[in-house]
N, C-alpha and C positions, 0 to 999 in steps of 0.2 A: 277038810275045812273050806268053806267058800263064802263069798260075799257077793251082795248085789251091788253092782256099779252102774252109773249112768254114763254111757259113752255117747259123745256128739260127734258123729262121723259126717265128714263132708260128702255129699253126694251130688253128682251132676256130670256135665260133659262140656264141650266147647261152646255150648249155647248158654251156660251158667248153671247155677245150683245153689245149694245151701246145706245147712247142718240138720241132720236127722237124729233124733234121740233114740237111743236103744237101752233098755233095762236089761242087763245081762249078768250071768254069773262069772265071777272071777275066783279061781282056785289059788290056793297057796303055792307060790313058787313060780306063777305064771308071769309072762311078759305081754306087752300091748299086743304083739302080733298074735298070741294065743286067743285073746279075747276077740280080736278082729275076726280070726277064723271061726270062732264060735258064733259070732253074729252072722257070718256068711253062711254057716251051716244050718242054722236054725231060724233066722229071721229075715235075712236079705241075700238070697241065693245069687243074685246078680251083682252083688257088691264086687267091684273090681279093685284088686290090690296086687302089687307086684312083689314077689318074694321068691327066694330059692333056698339058701342053705340054712336059715334059722340059727345061725352060729356067728353072726357078726363078721363074716368074711367075704360075702358076695356083694354086699353094698346095695341090694336091690330094694330093700323095704324102707327107704328114706321117706320121711314125712315130717310134719310139723305137729308135735304133740304139745298141748297147752302153749302153743306159740313158739315152741322151741324146736329147731331142726335136730332130729335124732333118728336112730335106727329103731324101728318098732321091736325088733327081735332082741334089742339090748337095753330096752327100757322096762324095767320091773314094775309090776303093778304095786308092789309094796312100797314104792317111793312117793306114792300120792297119799294125801290124807284121806282116812275113811270118809265115805260120803261125798267126796269132792268129784264133781263131773269132769270128765276127762275128754278134751277135744282132740281129735285126729283129722288133720287136713292134708291136702297134697302140697308139695313143695311149691312155693309161691313164684319162684323165679322162672319156672318152665311152664309151657302151655298145658292145660289139663286136657287129657284124652277122655278119661272116664274115672269118676270117684277119686281114688287115691292114687291113680296112675297118671304120670306126667309124661310128655314128650321131651325126652332128654337128648334128642338127636343133635342139638346145638353142640354138646360136648364132644360127640364122635367127629363132628365136622372140624371142630377145632384141633382134635388130635390128628387128623389127617394133614393139617398144615405144618406140623413139626417134623422136620427131616429126621430120619432115623439114625440110630447109632452108626457112626462110620469109623471103624478102627483103623489105625495105622498098620503098615505091614508088619508081620511078625519079625522077631529077631532072627539072628542067623541060625539058631537051633531049632526054628519053627514055632517058638513059643512067644507068648506076649506076657509081660510081667508089669505089675503094678504094686505100689507099697500098701501095706495093710491099712494104713491111715486113711488112704484114698478109698479104699474098699468101704471102710466103715462110715466115711463121711457122706456117701451117697446112699448107703444101705437104708438109712432112715426113709428116704423118699420112696423106696420100693415097697414099703409097708402099705402104700395107698391102695384101698379096695374099691376106688372109683365109686363110692356112694353119692358123690357130687353135693354133699352137704356143704362143703366149703364154697362151691360154685353158687349154691342156692342162697346162702346167707351174705355173699359179697354184695354190698350195696351199690357197687359201681354197675352191676348189671341188673341187680334186684329192683333197684329204684329208677333205673334208666334204660328202658328198653332200646333206645337208640345206640347205646354203647356196645351192644352185643356184637356188631360186626366189627368192632375195633378193639375189643378187649377179650383175651382168651379166658381170663379167670385164674384163680390161685392154682387150681390142680395142673393146668397145663404151662403156666409159668414155672411151676415147681419142676415140672418134666424137663423144661429147657434148662433149668439150673443144674438138674441131675446130669444131663448130657454134657453141659459146659464144664462141669467139675471132673468129668471122667478123664483121667490122664492119657487114656489110649484113643480117645476121640479126636478126629481131625477136623470135624465141622466147626463152622463159626455161625451161631444162631443168634448173636447179639444184635445185629441189624433187624433181624426178624422180630425179636422181642420188643424192640424200641419202636420200630416203624409200623409193624403190622398187628402185633399181638398185644400192645398196649401196656407195657410194664410202667410207663409214666403215669398212667391212670390210678395205679395202686397207691393208696395213702396210708398203708400199714397200720390199719386199726386193729389187726389181729382177731377180727371176728372169724376168719377162716380157721385159725389155729384153735379157737374156743370150742368149735363144734366137731373137730376131727375125732372120729371114734378110734382111730389108731395113735392118737396123741402125737402126731407129727408136728414139730414146730415149723409150720409152713412159713410164717412171717419171718422169724428170726434166722432160720437156717436156709432158707430158699429165696424168698422175695427180696429181703434186704441185701443178700449178697449179690443177686442178679441186678438189682439197682446199681450196687457198686460197680460191678463189671461194665454195666452200660456207661456209667460216668467215666470210668477209666478209658474205655474204648473211644469215646467221642471227645472227651475234654481234658485228658491228661496229655500234656505237650510231649512227654518223653514216649509215651505209647504211640501218639500221633507220628513223631519223628521216626519211630522203629518201623512203623508201617511204610512210610514213605521210602526208607532205606531198603526195606525188603522188596518193595515194588521195583525199584531201580535195579537191585540185584537180579 
């Protein structure tokens, strides 16, 4: 069983572009990426599209489908109304390289700015121990596949190019939270989160949570707790006094 669908695919490069219409066959059980591959194979051999696993785990095939940030490999064709044209566009927040491929190097540069996990010395028996509840608390964040859909939809950088140098975005603020919550880590990334990576810019609209294909509660479980830690660090008088005493010691 197959149907003819109209796909409006954005084509262009750094100099600009626009949507091109393709009438193409869509078969039962297919996802958007299948149809994009059929267009590439039969009508537009030079169509650029980034993908790898086709299983929702590599995060490579991020795009905006009918205006919504999604993974092409996880968006079933059966979710669209019969006869409805389907638009496929590159992520808006990052510069277009060609067609559906964007330059996401901004994210890799932000990742470099976050100090790595720095564990405390092992116990006397050579082991390090942590409670199971601490393992489970940060395990959610490790589900991230770095599709960068949360980065793409965050209006702090999506609508304000000038903010990119000051705001790491939800994916990397979540990474800081993961490290700060780790009971074995000895690093202090709270000043970095506040002064360089822009946690105050986040106004917790939950748009990042809504598009996450791994259903990570980015806002509630990462960004809000990180904001609370920043407030405690800078404005809680007891915490401030404790830091002063430790410095004198």
